[in-house]
N, C-alpha and C positions, 0 to 999 in steps of 0.2 A: 433277838433269840439263840438257840440251842441249834443243834441239827436235825434234820428232817429226818422222820421214821416211814420213810417209805415202803412199798407194798410190793411185793410181788404181783402183777397185773393176773396173774395163774388164780389166785384168790379169790377174782370177783365171784359174785355169786351169780351175776348174770350171766348169758352170752351174747359178748358185742355182737357176732355173726348169723344167728339166729333170736335177732331181739324183734323184731317184727312177724316172730312166728303164726301167729295168731289175726293179724292183720289190724292193731289196736295201738301199734308203736311204743307198746311197755313193753321193758323187761319184766320177765316172769317168773322170780325167784322161788316160789313155793305156791301151791295149787290155786289158794288162795289170797296171797300176794301178790302186788306187780304194783312197779314206779315206770313212770314216766317222766326226762327230763325235760323241762322246758326254761332252756335260756339259762340261768344260771342258779335254777334249782330244784331241785323233784318233788314229784307228787305224787303220793302213795294211795293204791285201789288196793281194799281191803275186801274178801270176797269169791266164790266160784267162781269161773268162769260161765256165764251162762245165768246168774242170779237171778237175775230180774229185777222186777222194780220194788226199792224198799230192802234189795235183800244185801244191798252192799255197803260200803261208807267209805266216804273220801276222808286222808289226812292232809290237810293242809291246801291253800287256795292257787300255789303258785303266783304269778309276777302280772301285772297289768297285763289286758291284750291277751289272756290266753283263756277266756271262756271257752270258747269255740273249739281250743283243741282239747282240752278237757272233759267237754262232752262227745267230743266228735270218740274218745277213749272211750269212755264211759259205755257211749252205743255201742260201741264196738264190742266190748268188753261181757256187757252186762244185759245188752236190750234196746231196742231205739226208742228211746226217750223213757230208759229206767233212770230212775232218781236212786239217791242213796237215800237209807234213813237216818243218816247224820252226818256230819261234816265236825271233824275232831280238830284242833289245832293245837300243835304245838305251843305256836307261840306268835304274833302280831306284826313280828315286823313285815315290813311293806313286799316282800318276795316269798313269804308267806299265805299272807292276805289279796293279794293282787286283781282276784276274781272271783274272790269272796261275795262281795254285795251282789251282783248277779247271779251267782250260781247260788246262793243262800234265796235269794225272790225267783229266781227261774224256779227254782224244783222244790221251792215250799218246803224248806229242810230246815231242824234246829241245828249247830253251829254251837258248840262246847267247847269250853275252854277252863282254863284255871282263874281261880279268883279275882289272884294278883294280874293277870291281863287286862279282867272288864273293862279297864278306862280308855284303854289302847283299842276296845272293839265296840262299845259304844257311843264314840263321838266326843268322849269328855277329855282326854290327854291325848298328851304324844310323845313319844320314845324321847329320853337324852339325847342331844344333840349326838352324831359317834366323832370318833377321835380318824381323822387322815393321817395323824403323826404316828401313828404305829409301825409305819415298814411295812415292806410286802411287796409292794408292786400297785398297779394302777388302779385296783378296784378300790383301796384303801384310802388313794389320794380323793376319787372320785366322791366318794362318799358322803361328803356334804351334800350334794346333791340329791339325794336316794330322798323317798320320801318317807316320813316320822312319820303320817301317820295324824291325827288317830282315821279308824275305817267306822263306819256304826251300822251293828247287827243286831241292835240292841231289843229290835222286836223278837231274834230269833233266839238270842242270845242264851246259854243256860250254863252253869257249873257243875263242873266236872264231878259225878256222885263223889261224897267223901267215904262210901268206902273203897274205891280205889276201882272200882269197876271201868269199865269204857264201854260206852253205850252202842251197840249193832258190833260188839265185838266180844262176842263170849271168848273165856278162857286167857282176857288180857286184861292187863292192869294198867294203869298210867301212876308213873313216878314222879313227882315233883323232883325238876334238875335244873335250877334258876343258876343265872349269873349273869350269861347272854340274854337274857331278861325277867324279871323279878319271879314269873309265872309260868316259864318256861318250863313243858312235861315231855318225860319221854314216854313210849311204852313198849310191855315187855310180857311177853308169851313164856312163858316157864317151860312147856311141856316140848318145846323145841328149840328153845335159848334164843329166840327171837327179840331183837331189840329194834322199834325203829326212833331211835335216838333225834330228832329235827336238828338242833344247830347246837345239842350240847357240845357234840365235838364231831366231827367230819373226817369227809375220807380224801379229801382233796385241797388245796393250798389255796381259796378262797381269794384273798388278798391280793393274788395275781392276777392277771387276764390272760395271761400263760396257759397257766395252770387253770382255767377256769375254762378254757378252751379246746385245750387236749385233757382234762380230767384223769392225768397222770393220778393213778392212787399213792395218796401219802395220809397214813394217821393222823390228824392235827385238832387242837384244840376246836374250840366253836371260834367262829369269824370274829378275830381280833379289835375290825373296830368297831364293830356292834357291841361288845362284849363291855358290861359298865360293872360288874361285882366276878373279880378274880378271885377273894376265895367262895366265893360260893360254885365259881365255874369248877374250881379243882376239884370243891369235894361234889359235886355232881359227877364228874367224870369216875371219881373213886369210887362211888356208890355204881355205877353204870360198867366196869372194870369188873367189880365183884363178884358183878352176874356172872362171870365166864360165858359171856354170850358166843356162840354159833357162829349166828347170821345176822348182822345188820344193814338196816338202811339210813341212810344221814340226810340233811336236807341239801347238801352239797357233794357231790363225787359218787363213783360208784358204790354199790354194795358190796360190802365185801363176807369172807366167812370163812373158817376153818381157826385151826392153830397157831399161824403166823400174825392172823388180825389177832386173835385175843393176845397173841405176848405183844404187839405193839398199843396195844389198846393199857396193857400193866405198866406196860414203858412209860406212855404219856401221864397214865396215873401218876406212879412214883417217881419221875421228873420230869410235874407239868411247869413248873417254875422257869426253867431251863428249855423245856422241850416250846412251848404256847402260851406264855407269857413273852408280851412284849417289853423289851428294852428302856423301852419310853412310852409314856402314855398320861394322857390328863387322869385316868381313873385306876391308877395303878396306886396310888399311895390312900385314896380315897373314892368311895365307890359312890358311882352315882345317889342323888338326892332326887325322889322322885316327889312329885304331888306333895304330898303330906309331910315331907319334910327328912321320911324314916329312909335308912337301909336294909335293903333286903336282903338278911344272912339265916343260913343255915342252923339251926338251934343242937 
C-alpha cells in the first residue's frame, strides 16, 4: 500500500470531550444525526432528540451482543421504548448486522437493504471468505474467524425503493456503492452535503488493532480483508468524492467534516490504487464470484 492519508483531529465532526452531553452515549453531529461506536463499528441514529415512537431510523445494527447498548441509546435519545420506523442497512457484514435479528423482532420494524444484499440477509448465502493476507495488522489476520453469515430477517426484509429515496429519512437518497459488498449502499443528503458512507470508505485503518482501539483519524479505503471487488470499490469512492461532502459518517472511525476531509477524500479517489488497494490479495486480479457465478461491477 501507499502512504497514509492522515486527518487532523480538529476536523472531527463530533466533540470527544462532550460526547455524552445528552447522556445517550452518542456523538451528536447534527440536530437529527448521531452515532455510537460499538466496539469496532459505528451505528447511526437519524431523528431529532425526543422524536418519539416510529419517528426515527437506525442505520446499521452493530456487532453481536450489542442489542442492549443500541436500545439504551435509543431510549435515552428518543424516549423510553421508542421504536424506529425502519432499519436501513449499508450492507450485511457481521459487524453491521450483529444485533439485527434481535432488534428487528423486538421493535417489529422493517429492514431495508439493496436487492444484491438479500441473499446475505434472508438466510440463503454467506459472503465470500475474507482475505487475511492483505496486510495491515491483526484485524486482517483474524478475519477468517469473523462470522460470514447469513443472518435471516426475511420476514421483515424489504428492498430499498427504486426511486432512490430512503424510508423514514426525507431529503436523503441512497447510492449504490458496491465493491466492499455487491449491494453496499451509502446515504446522501444534498441539503447539508452529508454522507453516511458505511464501509465504502472509512476514517480509520481498520486492519490494525491499534488503530481500531485509538481511532486516529485517517482517510482510508474500505476494509481490505473484506473487500472482494476493487474495481467497484474504486468507482464507489470516486462517486462519493464527486459529491464534495461537508460531513461524513463512516462505518469505522470518527465522523469528519470540512475542507481537509474533502481534500483527503479526493486524493483517495485519485490515488485509490496506490493508497487503498493492498499489494497482494486473492481478490486483486479476480473479483469474488458470488453464488450465481457472476461478478458485480458498476456499468
